[in-house]
C-alpha positions as CSV (number, residue, x, y, z in Angstrom):
1,M,44.9,87.0,-63.9
2,L,45.1,87.5,-60.0
3,K,45.1,83.3,-59.8
4,I,48.2,83.5,-61.9
5,I,49.9,86.4,-59.7
6,L,49.0,84.3,-56.3
7,T,50.5,81.1,-57.9
8,V,53.9,82.8,-58.6
9,L,53.7,84.8,-55.6
10,M,53.0,81.3,-53.8
11,L,55.8,79.4,-55.5
12,H,58.6,82.1,-55.0
13,G,57.6,82.3,-51.6
14,C,58.4,78.1,-51.2
15,Y,61.6,78.9,-53.0
16,A,62.6,81.9,-50.8
17,F,61.8,79.5,-47.8
18,S,63.6,76.8,-48.9
19,Q,66.7,78.9,-49.4
20,S,66.4,80.2,-45.7
21,T,66.5,76.8,-44.6
22,D,69.6,76.1,-46.5
23,T,71.0,78.8,-45.4
24,A,70.0,78.3,-41.8
25,G,71.5,74.6,-42.2
26,R,75.0,76.3,-43.6
27,S,75.5,78.2,-40.8
28,A,74.6,75.3,-38.1
29,V,77.3,73.2,-39.9
30,I,80.1,76.3,-40.0
31,G,79.0,76.6,-36.2
32,V,79.8,72.7,-35.1
33,I,83.1,73.0,-37.3
34,D,84.4,76.2,-35.1
35,N,83.3,74.2,-32.2
36,F,85.2,71.7,-33.3
37,F,88.1,73.8,-33.8
38,L,87.4,75.6,-30.3
39,A,87.1,72.3,-28.5
40,L,90.9,71.2,-30.1
41,E,92.3,74.5,-29.0
42,K,91.0,74.6,-25.1
43,K,91.1,71.0,-24.8
44,D,87.4,71.1,-24.1
45,T,86.5,67.2,-24.2
46,I,82.6,68.1,-23.1
47,L,82.4,70.2,-26.0
48,Y,84.1,67.8,-27.9
49,G,81.9,65.2,-27.3
50,S,78.8,67.0,-28.0
51,I,79.7,67.5,-31.4
52,V,81.3,64.3,-32.6
53,R,79.8,60.7,-32.4
54,P,82.3,58.7,-30.3
55,D,82.0,55.9,-33.0
56,G,83.2,58.1,-35.6
57,Q,86.3,57.9,-37.5
58,I,88.9,60.1,-38.4
59,W,91.2,59.7,-41.3
60,T,94.8,61.1,-41.9
61,V,96.3,61.3,-45.4
62,R,99.8,62.3,-46.0
63,R,101.8,62.0,-49.4
64,L,105.5,61.0,-48.3
65,N,107.4,60.8,-51.5
66,D,105.8,58.5,-54.0
67,S,103.4,56.7,-51.3
68,L,100.5,57.8,-49.5
69,K,100.3,57.2,-45.6
70,T,96.7,56.6,-44.2
71,S,95.9,56.5,-40.5
72,M,92.4,55.8,-39.0
73,R,91.3,56.4,-35.3
74,N,87.5,57.1,-33.6
75,F,86.9,60.3,-32.2
76,S,86.4,58.3,-28.7
77,A,90.2,57.7,-28.9
78,D,90.9,61.3,-30.1
79,K,88.9,62.8,-26.9
80,V,91.3,60.8,-24.7
81,R,94.7,61.8,-26.9
82,L,93.0,65.4,-26.7
83,V,93.2,65.7,-22.8
84,N,96.8,64.0,-22.6
85,M,98.5,66.3,-25.2
86,N,101.1,69.0,-24.1
87,A,100.6,71.2,-27.3
88,V,98.0,73.8,-27.7
89,I,96.2,72.9,-31.3
90,E,95.5,76.0,-33.1
91,E,93.6,75.3,-36.5
92,K,92.4,78.0,-38.3
93,P,89.8,77.5,-41.3
94,L,90.9,79.3,-44.7
95,S,87.5,78.9,-46.2
96,Y,84.2,76.7,-46.2
97,E,82.5,74.8,-49.1
98,I,79.3,73.3,-47.2
99,S,76.5,71.2,-48.8
100,V,73.8,70.2,-46.9
101,H,70.5,68.0,-48.0
102,N,68.1,67.2,-45.4
103,D,70.0,65.4,-42.7
104,I,73.6,64.9,-44.1
105,A,76.1,67.6,-44.5
106,V,79.5,67.6,-45.9
107,A,81.9,70.6,-45.5
108,W,85.2,71.0,-47.8
109,V,87.7,73.4,-45.3
110,P,91.1,73.9,-46.0
111,Y,93.0,75.3,-42.8
112,T,96.4,76.0,-41.5
113,L,97.3,74.5,-38.3
114,S,100.0,75.6,-35.2
115,L,101.2,73.7,-32.2
116,S,101.6,76.2,-29.4
117,G,102.4,78.9,-31.6
118,K,104.5,77.1,-33.7
119,F,103.3,76.3,-37.7
120,S,102.9,72.8,-38.3
121,H,101.1,72.2,-41.4
122,C,98.3,73.0,-44.0
123,G,95.6,70.7,-45.8
124,V,91.9,70.1,-46.1
125,D,89.8,68.7,-43.5
126,V,86.5,67.0,-45.1
127,F,83.8,66.8,-42.5
128,T,80.7,64.4,-43.0
129,L,77.8,65.5,-40.5
130,L,74.5,64.2,-39.7
131,K,71.5,65.7,-38.2
132,T,70.3,64.3,-34.9
133,I,68.0,64.8,-32.2
134,H,71.0,66.6,-30.4
135,G,71.7,68.9,-33.7
136,W,74.7,68.6,-36.3
137,Q,77.3,66.1,-35.2
138,I,80.6,64.9,-37.1
139,V,80.3,61.4,-38.2
140,N,83.6,61.2,-40.2
141,L,86.9,63.6,-40.5
142,T,89.2,63.1,-43.1
143,Y,92.0,65.2,-43.2
144,S,95.4,66.0,-45.1
145,L,98.2,67.1,-44.0
146,E,100.3,69.1,-46.3
147,P,103.4,71.3,-45.1
148,D,104.3,72.5,-48.3
149,A,100.7,73.4,-50.0
150,C,99.9,76.6,-47.7
151,N,100.3,79.0,-50.8
152,S,98.0,77.1,-53.2
153,F,95.5,77.1,-50.4
154,K,95.7,80.8,-49.8
155,E,95.4,81.7,-53.1
156,R,91.8,79.8,-53.9
């Protein structure tokens, strides 16, 4: 009987440990995403460079009438653009859906965005992150621009 109880306790302990590790990974990913938004707002290229892979891609998706407009740039080009931008980017997450598996994470983050205090649009950011020797880094960002979808995001 004692062996059964010890086995159950050990298995329960392993389960609890795996959950705390997942929670730590999720918290770390949210921290990187929050730092990404902070780097945009403060135009902090050092912080920005520490959390993105320069060769990573940024995809933009916007529906215009019946067509879909997409564009792609690298984080390295975005970093240069950030320095030269006159407006202050204020991106605010509405929620986070985070999935972590070992060294890979994906985050689904609906957001609102203002430029120098003036509302611009809502949308969804989809971040792909890899855990590196430097910590979690963003390797891909795909985001939508949806000026008329804000209420649907806030209702979720």
